[in-house]
C-alpha positions in Angstrom: 10.3 -10.1 -0.5 7.0 -7.8 -1.0 6.8 -5.1 -2.6 5.7 -1.6 -0.8 4.3 2.0 -1.7 6.4 4.8 0.2 6.4 8.9 0.4 5.8 9.4 -3.1 2.1 8.2 -3.6 1.1 10.2 -0.4 -1.5 12.8 -1.9 -1.1 11.7 -5.7 -2.5 8.2 -6.1 -2.3 7.9 -9.7 -3.2 4.1 -9.3 -1.8 2.8 -12.6 0.2 0.2 -10.3 -3.8 -0.9 -9.5 -5.0 -1.7 -12.8 -1.2 -3.3 -13.1 -1.4 -5.4 -10.3 -2.4 -9.6 -11.7 -3.6 -10.4 -7.9 -5.7 -7.1 -7.1 -3.7 -6.4 -3.5 -3.2 -3.0 -3.7 -5.7 -1.0 -1.7 -6.6 2.4 -1.1 -6.7 4.8 1.7 -7.4 8.0 2.3 -4.0 9.9 0.8 -1.8 6.8 -0.3 -1.8 3.2 -1.7 -1.1 0.0 0.6 0.2 -3.2 -0.7 -1.3 -6.4 1.2 2.3 -8.5 1.9 0.3 -11.7 2.3 -1.5 -11.0 -1.1 1.6 -10.0 -2.9 3.5 -12.7 -5.0 6.3 -10.1 -5.8 6.1 -10.2 -9.6 6.8 -6.4 -9.9 4.4 -5.5 -12.4 3.3 -2.2 -10.2 7.0 -1.0 -9.8 7.7 0.4 -13.3 4.2 2.0 -14.1 4.4 4.1 -11.0 5.1 7.9 -12.5 6.1 8.8 -9.2 8.7 5.8 -8.3 6.9 5.2 -5.0 7.1 1.6 -5.4 9.7 -0.8 -4.1 11.0 -4.3 -2.8 10.6 -4.0 0.9 14.0 -4.1 0.6 15.0 -1.5 -1.2 13.1 1.5 -0.3 14.7 5.3 -0.8 16.7 6.4 2.0 14.3 8.2 4.4 11.1 5.9 3.5 12.6 2.4 5.4 9.2 3.6 8.0 7.1 2.8 4.9 8.1 -0.6 5.1 6.6 -1.1 8.8 4.0 1.2 8.0 2.9 -1.0 5.1 2.2 -3.8 7.0 0.6 -2.0 9.7 -2.2 -0.7 7.4 -3.4 -4.6 7.3 -2.7 -6.0 10.5 -3.7 -2.8 13.3 -7.2 -1.6 13.4 -7.5 1.6 11.2 -9.4 4.5 12.6 -13.0 4.5 12.2 -12.8 0.6 11.7 -14.0 -2.0 14.1 -11.2 -4.6 13.4 -7.9 -5.2 11.6 -8.2 -5.5 7.1 -6.4 -8.4 7.3 -6.2 -10.2 3.6 -9.7 -10.3 2.4 -8.7 -11.7 -0.8 -8.2 -8.4 -3.1 -9.1 -4.8 -3.0 -12.1 -4.9 -5.4 -13.9 -7.0 -2.6 -13.4 -3.7 0.3 -13.8 -0.8 -2.3 -11.5 2.0 -1.0 -10.7 2.2 2.6 -10.9 6.1 2.7 -8.5 6.0 5.9 -4.8 6.0 6.4 -2.3 4.7 9.2 -1.8 7.5 11.9 1.9 7.7 10.5 0.6 8.8 7.1 -1.9 10.6 8.5 0.6 12.8 10.6 2.3 13.6 7.5 
């Protein structure tokens, strides 16, 4: 059960979780961070350091944030605006750098 980042991260992006992640699976969109479900090892190190409590297990997201579970997966599986192909599982956020765009769901919020 991978971890996901929900609405409290939008326009906040503290990035404490990025520093804590041992496998570099947290990617930076334009307004929000995203956890790659294929790269996440479910260690939970990111959850307690998030100052806005945006991170939880995918089965334990806050009420009203359920859509962020599917949207988090879409960030990696679908072609994002301005990109030619899905991000997939590139093997770490440091390899890609800041992605700089969000899913249409987050962009529309």
